[in-house]
SELOTI-105235 format. One record per residue (C-alpha): residue in one letter; x, y, z. Coordinates in steps of 0.1 Angstrom, whole numbers, plus 2048, in hexadecimal, padded with zeros to 3 digits. Each point is the difference from the previous one (the first is absolute). Layout:
BEGIN
AXYZ...
// end
This chain:
BEGIN
M324B50CC6K80781B81AF7EE8217FBD81781E7FAP7EE8217FEA8208107F1V7FE7E97E2N7DC8097FAI8088257FEQ81F7FA7EAN7EC7EC7E7L7E981D7F8L80780F7DEQ7FA825803F80D8177E4G7F98237F6E7EF8067DFF8228057EFG80F7E1810D81081481CV80B7E981DN7EE81581AP7DA8047F8S7F88237F6I7F2818819T7DC80B7F8D7FF826803S7DB8027F9A7E1804815T7E87F67E4F8007E97E2T7F18017DDF7E77E87F0M7FD7FA7DBQ7DB7F4803A7E680F817N7F27DE808T8227F580FM7FF81D818L7DD7F680BE80B7DB805T81E80C814F7EA814817S7E97E3805G81D7E8807E7F97EA7E1E82080B7EFK81F7FA815G81B8057E6C7FD8267FEF80B81C817L7E681A809Y80D81881AS81E7FE817R7EB7FF820H7F37DF7F2W81F7F17EFN81E80B7EDP81C7EB7F0S81B808819N7EA7F681DK7F57E17EEY8247F57FAL808803825A7DF7EF80AD8077E37E9A8227FB80FL7F3801823A7E57E77F7A81B7E97F2M814804821E7E17F8815S7F27E47EAT7DF8137FDP7EC8047E0A800826803A80C81E814W7FA825804V81881B80BT7F781D816S80F82180CS8097F3823G7FF7E0815M7E480F815A7EC8057DFA8057DB7F9I7F47F7822S7E2817801N7F57F97DDT8017DB805I7EC802821M7E68187F2Q7FB7EC7E1I7F87E0814C7ED81081DN7E0813802A7F081381DG7F77E881BD81C7E87F9H81B7F3817I8267FA7FDI8177EA815S82480D802S8207F7810M80581781FT8258037F6T7FE8147E0Y80D81F7F0G7F581F813G7EF8107E2T7ED7E07F9Y7F57FF825A7F48247FEL7EC7F97E0L7EF7E280FA7FA80D823N7FB8267FBY7F68077DCL7EA7E37F3P7E780181DK7F28207F1F7F47EB7E3N7F37E681AI81B7E77F8Q80D7F1821S8207EE807T80B7E681AF8257FE808V80E7DE80AD8207ED806I8047F37DCS8157E380CN7E37F4815L7EB7EF7E5E7E47F7819A7FD825809V7FE8097DBE7E47E77FAN7EE80A820A8008257F4I7ED7F87E0R7DD80F7FEP7E57FA7E6N8098227F0T8267FA800K80E8067DDI826801804I81B7F0815Y81D8187FDT8247FA809E8248067F6S8167E37F6M81980C81BT7EF819816N80D823807P813804817M7FF7E0815L8087E97E3V7E57E7808V7FF7E77E2S7DC7FB7F4D7F67DD7F9I7F18097DDP7F57DC7F6K7EC7FB820L7F2824800A7F57F97DCE7F07E080BI7EC81281BA7F781D7E9H7F47EB7E4K7EC7E9816H7EC81E80AH7FF8107DDI81781C80CK81D8107ECL8237FD80DV8148207F9V825800807D81881D800N8227F27F3T814820803F81B7F1817T8057E07ECP7FF8047DAM80F7E27EEI8037EE822I7DB7F8804T7E67FE7E5P7DF803812T7EA7F67E3R8117DF7FCL7F97FA824G7DA8087FDA7FD826804D7E58107EAV8118227FDT82480A805I808825806Y821814801S80F820809L8178017E2T81281D811K8137E7815F8157E27F5V7F07FD7DDN80C8227F5G81D801819K80B8247FDN7E8815815D7FC8187E3L7DB7FB7FAV7DF7F4810A7EB7E57EFG7EB7E1807A7F27E17EFI7E37E9802C8047DC7F2G7E37E97FBS7E77F07E8V7F68107DFD7DC80480DF80C81281FI8188187EED7E58077E6S7E780881CL81981A80EI8028127DFD7DB7FD7F5V7F68237F5N7DF7FF812K8097F1822G8257F8801T81180E81FS8218077EFM7EF80F7E1L7EA817815L81880A81CG81C8057E7P8207F5811V8137FF7DFL8257FA7FFD8158177EAP80D7EE7E1L82480D806R7FF7F1823S7F37DF7F1S81D7FE7E8Q81980681DI7F17E4815L7FF7E87E2K8258047FAN8087FC825L7EA7E1802H8187EC7EBT81B80381BL7E97F881DH80B7DB803L82480A804R7F781C819M7EA7E9816K81C7E7803Q81981A80CH7E6811817S7F97DD80FQ8257F6803N809821812A7E27FE817L8077DD80BY824809808L7F581D815A7E57EC811E8197E580AK81981A80DF7E5813814T7F67DF80FE8247FA80CT7FF822812G7E37F3815L7E68187F1R7DC7F47F9V8007FC7DAI7E37FA7EAY8087F17DEP7EF7E27EFG8217F37F3L80B7F7824N7F87DD80BH7F080C820H7E78167EEQ7DD7F3804G7F98027DBN8217F27F3G7F27DD7F8L7E080E7F1M8138187EAK8177E47F3Q7E17ED7F5M7F181E7EDM81E8127F2N80F7FE7DDP8237F2804G81F8157FBF7F482380AG8067FE826F7EA80C81CG7FE8257F6G811820809I7EB80B81FL80A7F9824A7F980F822I813803820D7F380A822M81281C812E7E57FF81BT7FB825804N7F981B7E7K81D81580ER8197E47F9A7F27FA7DEN8038247F6L82480280DL8097E17ECM7F080D7E0E810822803K8237F0806M7FB7E97E3E7F781C7E8D81F81480CA8167E17FBG7F47FB7DCV7EC7E0805G7E280E7EEY7E4819805L7E780681CA7E28007E9V7DF7EE7FAS7F97EA7E2L8147E27F5G80F7ED7E3Y81A81B7F9F8247F87F5K80B811820T7F77F3822L7E2812810F7F67FE825S7E480E815C7EF7FA821S7DF7F07F4G7E980981DK8098257FBS8008017DAT7F07E77E7S7EB7F081BS7F781F813E7DC7FE7F4V7FC7E0814P7F5807824E81A7FA81AQ7EB7E5811L7FE7ED7E0Q8258047FAK8057EF822E7E87E47F8M8147F87E0G821800813M80D8217F2S819810818E803826801G8257F97F8L7FA7EA7E1V81780C7E4R7F77F37DDF81C7FD7E7S7FC7FF7DBV8227F17F8G81180F7E1L8157F27E4D821806813N81D7EE7EEN8137FC821I7E57F781AH81C7F6818Q80D823801T7DC80D805F7FB7EB81FE82180C80EK7F28237FEI7DF7F5810E8147EE81BS813820809C7DE813802L7F27E5818K81C806819G7F280E820L7DC7F97F5I7FE7DA808
// end
């Protein structure tokens, strides 16, 4: 039987206390107890059926976390106030001072800055490698390595991570494999491929409307419990709680994610093929010539496509900027960072979402200064969209 994460979500029965079809929004920071002993047991972690304080748990966040766990085939999940909170909380829960992390050199700029610039002050060091070079990954392992960190499809170079083989390497050395699946919800299920923890920026495709910021951590019950332990849990003590109103919004949007991912993927594949015909260098895993095409086909859940992110190389930053400005004027979409929106968004990665990555490392990973990343929207007439883009490309290629 083929795994369908959309079915897992839809099978969840979540009602409000009055039978309302959308679970009620919990507008409460604290919760009452009928017996004092129950409060004591909740504080100690012995009683898991009660809510204590919204920094710890609240019903709205639990509804969303349960749905995300179902989608990711993990026993548990936890929601945070941003994707960076999910990343930092996961890393800081696993690592202590003196530990070491291996990360893909091609990764979101904020993640790179956290690993390269921020964590060293806690004496946590990181080594950045070509994640597609499995020998390099294994050679980078040290006795104090605690995490191999990657993205299912890396940002912005769209390198497809071999999650099963990375998991094999990690577990052979008693290391945790942490995978950011922000680009490929529904498409790839990292836990089913061997990942220990799956993290998300829910801001992007999962919510799909760019009207809020949120994150998620999906993993084992023991790991999620450790995050919210009142004495030493990173999430409990650093407090990146997600507002219940925002949780309820994401939960409702989650139930259309399977439809949206199919449309994002369909539109992105069409544009990628058309861009290829123009002679541009195009990066998209759905194209047969993409290095990760075969690997992705092995790992992906069928029916959702190859995702809504693609990149083209305009070679120079000047040409990239001219194209983006023309596309915005032509109504193609918006010159903006972020992704997963119903409108197409585009930005020059090296000067925006990857600007934290040093220029030399950008060159090593093959990122041109003219690389334009597209988050392809839900356009009903993608043919017309390409006609607009084609007119903008005149005189630039």
